C-alpha positions in Angstrom: 156.7 105.8 -101.9 157.0 102.3 -100.5 160.0 100.1 -101.2 159.9 97.8 -104.2 159.6 94.7 -102.0 156.6 96.0 -100.0 153.0 95.5 -101.2 149.8 97.3 -100.5 147.1 94.9 -99.3 143.8 95.2 -101.0 141.2 93.4 -98.9 137.9 92.7 -100.6 134.6 93.4 -99.0 131.4 91.8 -100.0 127.6 91.8 -99.3 127.3 89.5 -96.2 123.6 88.8 -97.0 124.7 87.3 -100.3 127.4 85.3 -98.5 124.7 83.7 -96.2 122.4 83.0 -99.2 125.2 81.3 -101.2 126.4 79.4 -98.2 122.9 78.1 -97.4 121.8 77.1 -100.9 125.1 75.5 -102.0 126.0 73.9 -98.7 129.4 75.6 -98.6 131.2 77.5 -95.8 131.0 81.3 -95.6 134.6 81.7 -96.5 134.2 79.9 -99.8 131.0 81.8 -100.5 132.8 85.1 -99.7 135.6 84.2 -102.2 133.1 83.4 -105.0 131.2 86.6 -104.5 134.4 88.7 -104.4 135.1 87.3 -107.8 131.8 88.2 -109.3 130.3 84.8 -108.9 127.4 86.1 -106.8 124.3 84.0 -107.8 123.4 80.4 -107.0 123.1 79.5 -110.7 126.5 81.0 -111.7 128.2 79.6 -108.6 126.8 76.1 -109.2 128.1 76.2 -112.8 131.5 77.4 -111.5 131.8 74.7 -108.8 130.6 71.9 -111.1 131.7 72.7 -114.7 130.0 70.6 -117.5 131.0 70.2 -121.1 127.3 70.7 -122.0 127.6 74.4 -120.8 130.0 75.2 -123.7 128.7 78.1 -125.9 127.4 77.3 -129.4 130.5 77.8 -131.7 128.2 79.0 -134.5 127.8 82.2 -132.5 131.3 83.1 -133.5 131.2 85.4 -136.5 132.7 83.7 -139.5 132.3 80.2 -138.1 129.7 79.0 -140.6 131.8 80.2 -143.5 134.9 78.5 -142.0 133.2 75.2 -141.5 131.7 75.3 -145.0 135.1 75.9 -146.6 136.8 73.1 -144.6 134.1 70.7 -145.7 134.5 71.8 -149.3 138.2 71.0 -149.0 137.4 67.6 -147.5 135.0 66.7 -150.3 137.3 68.0 -153.0 140.4 66.3 -151.7 142.2 69.6 -151.3 145.5 70.0 -149.4 145.2 72.2 -146.3 148.0 73.9 -144.4 147.7 75.0 -140.8 149.8 78.2 -140.2 150.4 78.5 -136.5 152.2 80.8 -134.1 155.5 79.7 -132.4 154.3 80.0 -128.8 152.5 77.2 -126.9 149.1 78.5 -127.8 150.0 78.4 -131.5 151.8 75.0 -131.2 148.9 73.3 -129.4 146.3 75.0 -131.8 148.3 73.7 -134.8 148.6 70.2 -133.4 144.9 70.1 -132.5 143.8 71.2 -136.0 146.2 68.9 -137.9 145.4 65.8 -135.8 141.6 66.3 -136.0 141.5 67.2 -139.7 143.7 64.3 -140.6 141.4 62.0 -138.6 138.3 63.1 -140.4 140.1 62.5 -143.8 141.7 65.8 -144.8 145.2 66.0 -146.4 146.6 68.4 -143.9 150.1 69.6 -143.1 151.4 72.6 -141.1 153.8 75.5 -141.0 155.3 77.2 -138.0 157.2 80.4 -138.7 160.7 80.8 -137.5 160.8 83.6 -134.9 164.1 85.0 -136.3 163.7 84.4 -140.1 159.9 84.8 -140.7 158.9 86.9 -137.7 155.5 87.0 -136.0 152.3 86.3 -137.9 151.7 85.6 -141.6 154.7 86.1 -143.8 154.4 86.6 -147.6 157.5 84.6 -148.5 156.4 81.7 -146.2 152.9 81.9 -147.7 154.3 81.6 -151.2 156.3 78.5 -150.2 153.1 77.0 -148.8 151.2 77.8 -152.0 153.9 76.4 -154.2 153.6 73.1 -152.4 150.1 72.7 -153.7 148.1 74.0 -150.8 144.7 75.5 -151.7 143.4 76.3 -148.2 145.5 77.9 -145.4 144.2 78.1 -141.9 146.0 80.4 -139.5 145.7 79.8 -135.8 146.7 82.3 -133.0 147.8 84.8 -135.6 146.5 86.6 -138.7 144.0 89.2 -137.5 146.3 92.1 -138.3 147.7 90.6 -141.5 145.8 92.7 -144.0 148.5 92.7 -146.7 149.2 89.0 -146.3 145.5 88.1 -146.6 145.3 90.2 -149.8 148.4 88.3 -151.1 146.6 84.9 -150.6 143.5 86.3 -152.3 145.6 87.5 -155.3 147.3 84.0 -155.5 143.9 82.3 -155.6 144.3 80.5 -152.3 141.6 80.7 -149.6 142.6 81.8 -146.1 140.7 81.1 -142.9 141.9 83.2 -139.9 141.5 81.8 -136.4 142.8 84.3 -133.9 142.0 85.8 -130.5 144.2 88.9 -130.5 142.8 92.4 -130.8 142.1 93.5 -134.4 143.0 96.8 -135.8 140.5 99.1 -137.5 140.3 96.9 -140.6 139.6 93.2 -140.7 141.6 91.1 -143.3 139.6 90.0 -146.3 139.6 86.2 -146.2 137.3 83.2 -146.8 136.5 83.4 -143.1 137.7 85.3 -140.1 136.9 83.8 -136.7 137.8 85.9 -133.7 135.5 86.7 -130.7 137.0 90.2 -130.6 136.1 91.3 -134.1 133.2 93.8 -134.4 129.8 92.2 -134.7 130.7 88.9 -133.1 127.8 87.5 -131.0 129.9 85.0 -129.1 129.5 86.1 -125.5 132.8 84.9 -124.2 135.6 87.2 -125.5 138.7 85.8 -123.7 139.4 82.6 -125.6 143.0 81.6 -126.4 143.9 80.8 -130.0 143.6 77.1 -129.3 140.1 77.7 -127.8 139.0 79.4 -131.1 140.4 76.4 -133.0 138.6 73.9 -130.7 135.3 75.7 -131.5 136.0 75.0 -135.2 136.4 71.3 -134.4 133.1 71.3 -132.6 131.3 73.0 -135.5 133.0 70.8 -138.1 132.0 67.6 -136.3 128.4 68.8 -135.9 128.0 69.6 -139.6 129.7 66.3 -140.7 127.3 64.4 -138.4 124.3 66.3 -139.9 125.5 65.3 -143.4 126.1 61.7 -142.5 129.8 61.8 -143.3 130.8 59.5 -140.4 130.8 55.8 -140.7 129.9 53.6 -137.8 132.4 54.2 -134.9 134.2 56.8 -136.9 132.9 60.0 -135.2 135.7 61.6 -133.2 135.4 62.1 -129.5 136.2 65.8 -129.0 137.2 65.2 -125.4 140.4 63.5 -126.9 141.6 67.0 -127.8 141.0 68.7 -124.5 144.5 68.0 -123.3 145.9 70.2 -126.0 143.2 72.9 -125.4 144.1 73.0 -121.7 147.8 73.1 -122.4 147.5 76.1 -124.8 144.8 77.9 -122.8 146.7 77.8 -119.5 150.1 78.6 -121.1 148.6 81.7 -122.8 147.5 83.1 -119.4 144.0 83.9 -120.5 141.4 84.1 -117.6 140.3 80.7 -116.4 136.7 81.6 -116.2 133.7 80.8 -118.4 134.7 78.7 -121.4 138.3 78.6 -120.4 137.5 77.2 -117.0 135.6 74.3 -118.7 138.6 73.7 -121.0 141.1 73.8 -118.2 139.0 71.7 -115.8 138.4 68.8 -118.1 141.6 69.3 -120.1 143.8 68.9 -117.0 142.1 65.5 -116.4 143.0 64.5 -119.9 146.6 65.7 -119.5 146.9 63.5 -116.4 145.8 60.4 -118.5 146.7 61.6 -122.0 147.1 58.9 -124.6 149.5 61.0 -126.7 153.1 59.6 -126.5 154.4 63.2 -126.8 152.5 64.3 -123.8 153.7 61.3 -121.8 157.3 62.0 -122.8 157.0 65.7 -122.0 155.6 64.9 -118.6 158.5 62.5 -117.9 161.2 65.1 -118.7 159.3 67.6 -116.6 159.2 65.3 -113.6 155.4 65.1 -113.5 154.2 61.7 -112.3 150.7 62.4 -110.8 147.8 64.8 -111.3 148.7 67.7 -113.6 148.0 71.2 -112.2 147.9 74.6 -113.8 151.2 75.4 -112.1 152.9 72.4 -113.6 151.6 73.4 -117.0 152.8 77.0 -116.6 156.2 76.2 -115.0 157.1 72.8 -116.3 155.3 71.7 -119.5 154.8 75.0 -121.3 158.4 76.3 -120.9 159.8 73.2 -122.5 157.4 73.4 -125.4 158.2 77.1 -125.7 162.0 76.7 -125.4 162.6 75.4 -128.9 160.7 78.2 -130.5 162.5 80.8 -128.4 166.0 79.4 -129.1 165.5 78.3 -132.7 162.4 76.6 -134.2 159.1 75.6 -132.7 158.5 72.8 -135.1 159.8 70.1 -132.7 157.0 71.1 -130.3 154.3 70.3 -132.9 156.1 67.1 -133.9 156.1 66.0 -130.3 152.4 66.6 -129.8 151.6 64.8 -133.1 154.1 62.0 -132.6 152.8 58.4 -132.5 156.1 56.6 -131.8 157.1 56.7 -128.1 160.8 56.4 -128.7 160.8 59.3 -131.2 158.8 61.4 -128.8 161.3 60.6 -126.0 164.1 61.9 -128.2 162.2 65.1 -129.0 161.2 65.7 -125.4 164.9 65.3 -124.4 165.8 67.9 -127.0 163.2 70.3 -125.7 164.4 69.8 -122.2 167.9 70.6 -123.3 166.7 73.7 -125.1 164.8 74.8 -122.0 168.0 74.5 -119.9 169.8 76.6 -122.4 167.0 79.1 -122.4 167.2 79.3 -118.6 170.9 80.1 -118.8 170.5 82.8 -121.4 167.5 84.2 -119.4 169.6 84.5 -116.2 172.4 86.3 -118.0 170.1 88.8 -119.6 168.2 89.3 -116.4 171.4 90.1 -114.5 172.5 92.6 -117.2 169.1 94.3 -117.5 168.6 94.6 -113.7 172.1 96.0 -113.5 171.2 98.6 -116.1 168.1 99.6 -114.1 169.9 99.8 -110.8 172.9 101.7 -112.1 171.0 103.9 -114.6 169.9 106.5 -112.0 166.3 106.6 -113.3 164.7 104.1 -111.0 162.6 104.6 -108.9 161.6 108.0 -110.3 160.8 106.5 -113.7 157.3 105.3 -114.6 158.5 102.7 -117.2 161.6 100.7 -118.2 162.9 100.5 -121.8 166.2 98.8 -122.3 168.1 97.7 -125.4 171.2 95.6 -126.2 172.9 94.1 -129.2 173.9 91.1 -127.0 170.4 89.9 -126.1 168.6 86.9 -127.5 165.4 88.0 -129.2 163.6 84.8 -128.1 164.1 85.3 -124.4 163.6 89.0 -123.8 159.9 88.6 -123.3 160.4 86.3 -120.3 163.0 88.7 -118.9 160.6 91.6 -119.3 158.2 89.7 -117.1 160.9 89.2 -114.5 161.7 92.9 -114.4 158.0 93.7 -114.0 157.9 91.4 -111.0 161.0 93.1 -109.6 160.3 96.8 -110.3 156.6 96.9 -111.0 157.0 99.1 -114.0 155.7 98.5 -117.6 158.8 97.2 -119.3 160.1 96.7 -122.8 163.3 94.9 -123.7 164.7 95.3 -127.1 167.2 93.1 -129.0 169.2 94.8 -131.8 170.7 92.8 -134.7 173.7 93.5 -136.8 171.7 95.4 -139.3 170.3 97.8 -136.7 166.9 96.3 -136.7 165.4 96.2 -133.3 162.7 93.8 -132.0 161.2 94.3 -128.6 158.9 92.5 -126.2 156.9 94.2 -123.5 155.0 93.4 -120.3 152.8 95.6 -118.3 151.2 96.1 -114.9 147.5 96.8 -113.8 146.5 100.3 -114.7 148.6 100.6 -117.9 147.3 99.4 -121.2 150.4 98.4 -123.1 148.9 98.2 -126.6 147.3 101.6 -126.2 150.6 103.1 -125.2 152.3 101.6 -128.2 149.6 102.9 -130.5 150.2 106.4 -129.2 153.9 106.0 -130.1 153.3 104.2 -133.4 155.0 106.8 -135.6 158.3 105.5 -134.2 157.5 101.9 -134.8 157.6 99.8 -137.9 155.2 97.3 -136.4 153.6 96.4 -133.1 150.8 94.2 -131.7 149.6 92.5 -128.6 147.2 93.4 -125.8 146.9 95.1 -122.4 149.6 93.2 -120.6 151.9 91.8 -123.4 153.0 93.2 -126.7 155.8 93.1 -129.3 157.4 95.9 -131.3 159.7 96.3 -134.3 161.7 99.5 -135.0 165.0 100.8 -136.2 167.7 101.2 -133.5 168.1 104.9 -134.1 164.5 105.4 -132.9 164.9 103.6 -129.6 165.8 106.7 -127.5 162.9 108.7 -128.9 160.6 105.7 -128.4 161.7 105.2 -124.8 161.0 108.9 -124.1 157.5 108.6 -125.7 156.8 105.5 -123.8 157.8 107.1 -120.5 155.6 110.0 -121.3 152.6 107.7 -121.8 153.4 106.0 -118.5 153.7 109.4 -116.6 150.4 110.5 -118.1 148.7 107.2 -116.9 150.4 106.0 -113.7 150.4 107.6 -110.3 152.7 106.7 -107.3 150.2 104.2 -106.0 150.1 102.4 -109.3 153.8 101.7 -109.0 153.4 99.7 -105.8 152.3 96.0 -106.4 149.1 95.0 -104.8 148.3 91.9 -102.8 144.7 91.0 -103.4 143.2 89.4 -100.3 139.9 87.6 -100.6 138.9 88.5 -97.1 139.2 87.8 -93.4 138.7 84.4 -92.0 137.8 83.3 -88.5 140.5 81.2 -86.9 138.0 78.4 -86.0 137.1 78.1 -89.7 140.7 77.4 -90.8 140.8 73.6 -90.9 141.1 70.6 -93.2 137.5 70.8 -94.2 137.9 74.4 -95.5 141.1 73.4 -97.3 139.4 70.5 -99.1 136.4 72.7 -100.0 138.7 75.3 -101.5 140.0 72.6 -103.9 136.6 72.9 -105.6 137.6 76.3 -106.9 140.5 74.8 -108.9 142.0 75.0 -111.4 143.7 78.2 -110.2 145.3 80.6 -112.7 144.8 83.9 -114.5 141.3 85.3 -113.7 140.8 82.7 -111.0 143.9 83.0 -108.7 144.6 80.8 -105.7 142.6 82.4 -102.8 144.4 84.5 -100.3 142.9 84.7 -96.8 143.7 86.9 -93.9 144.2 86.1 -90.2 144.6 89.1 -88.0 146.5 89.6 -84.8 148.4 86.4 -84.8 151.5 85.7 -82.6 154.5 83.7 -83.6 155.4 81.2 -80.9 158.2 79.3 -82.8 160.4 80.5 -85.6 163.0 78.7 -87.7 164.9 79.6 -90.9 165.0 76.6 -93.3 166.3 76.1 -96.8 167.1 79.2 -98.8 165.7 81.9 -96.6 162.3 80.3 -95.8 160.5 80.8 -92.5 159.0 77.8 -90.7 156.6 79.1 -88.1 154.1 78.1 -85.4 151.5 80.7 -84.9 148.7 81.1 -82.4 145.5 83.2 -82.6 142.3 83.0 -80.6 143.5 79.9 -78.8 144.3 78.0 -81.9 147.8 77.0 -83.2 148.9 76.5 -86.8 152.0 75.4 -88.6 153.0 77.8 -91.3 155.7 78.2 -94.0 156.7 81.6 -95.6 159.0 81.0 -98.6 161.8 83.5 -99.1 160.5 85.8 -96.4 163.3 85.4 -93.7 163.4 89.2 -93.3 159.7 89.5 -92.5 158.7 90.6 -89.0 157.8 87.8 -86.6 157.6 89.7 -83.3 154.5 91.3 -81.8 151.0 91.0 -83.2 150.9 90.3 -87.0 148.5 90.0 -89.8 149.2 87.1 -92.2 147.9 86.6 -95.8 147.9 82.9 -96.5 146.5 79.9 -98.4 145.8 76.7 -96.4 147.1 73.5 -97.8 147.4 69.9 -96.8 150.5 67.9 -96.1 150.2 64.2 -96.6 152.9 62.1 -95.0 153.0 58.5 -93.7 149.2 58.1 -94.1 148.5 61.2 -92.0 147.1 64.5 -93.3 148.0 67.8 -91.5 147.1 71.4 -92.2 149.8 74.0 -93.1 149.4 77.7 -93.8 151.5 78.9 -96.8 152.1 82.5 -95.9 152.2 84.9 -98.8 152.8 88.1 -96.8 153.3 89.3 -93.3 152.7 92.8 -91.9 152.4 94.4 -88.5 148.8 94.0 -87.2 146.6 97.0 -88.0 144.8 98.5 -85.0 
């Protein structure tokens, strides 16, 4: 088996006749056409839609099962002067979904407040005690966002209390669907909505579209009062990108237009968040994922996610600045805790004697912070390429775990197979959470390892580098780099392209910064500047294959091409 740092290169092959067709009809180069076809975008119509997204291409929200009932119930609350409470999750998807619903519903005249559960006191999803507090406050309609699809008992509790519940969720349902005034989830059986990969905030945005449409039909807007739904796309993009759902179809439209709104957002909270994150120009998916989202997430991981919603709803710039500074501080604290847990967990793996023979990793500790273990599980998956679950144990022996997975291993299915040892569990293919008693951890770890051994072979335990295809040296130029920008935004489901140049020679090599390689390479009579981050130990002698992404360096009014190398290997014969 290969070492943990080595990757297997998976080089896509496509129908070259389709490449020529797409290139000719769309006026794009063959490399761009090859990338599109390799990603299943293999017709002129589909490729045109992908390269030039339009808001008019959004799917009719009424195709979502339960949407008509949800809209009717919201309008009944509006006309009856009822009090509505949005019950959101404590991650960025839930935070943005909550802020989106609260701000829109208030703008159209509803008396609307919100509740975000505390990760440590209330746990994930709907909580009976929290629901009772909401009901006692005079609420007659509760709308959950990014949670609720598995809350059968809690939905029944609302029904018994005489309070209507609308569930807006995108997680996988179990065998039974909660009984509620409306359940809107593209994954529920019988839902005709064709796009199944919405984030929770995407489901919520569909409700906004449907509500505005019906209010317009009923003449409920005064002159100039009709809300412009584009004003909420910054929140939709923020939650969609942060939740790492595939940026294709509807999600691509949300991210494409939402990132533009994030760049010029009129929300004081967004401006304050961008400032503490050091973002001064165009907002990219990477900046959302690595700068904005972690700060919004930090408060919920360390204590309470309420400040995140307050920030996004805030109207006073000074107050928003204070909240953003608090979130930035919480994020710094989160990073410190994360590093400590990562060092401890990696030490347990390295000294435990089971790696690399093991097919999975399950670790537990009474010293770990429950709000951070999910992030650390992701880091361990990156390092060891094994499905991983980290478990935090409290003083009462109650254990709560967070898991992340790899391609080829369906995490939720594996948990379902071990469910007799769990008090609760939920999630999807790549991420999930569990709750159990500490005395069952050893048995659970053994059952989880058994599921991994049944599913994963040796080749599955080696991370893959997906390469979009070979490129001719003469085609690697500024024009290609600019054309590839049309494929943005890059993210889950639409990753940054990786191209392959074969049989290159390094003519100049320098180590810069923290183990980075600065190279000049030559191939077929052409010379390129290249950078390979954290790859100082990679081979640079002889003939080499490089996997790379071309990017532009702009400095002193001049633009130059640089290849950002993702991997280097000995040239294949």
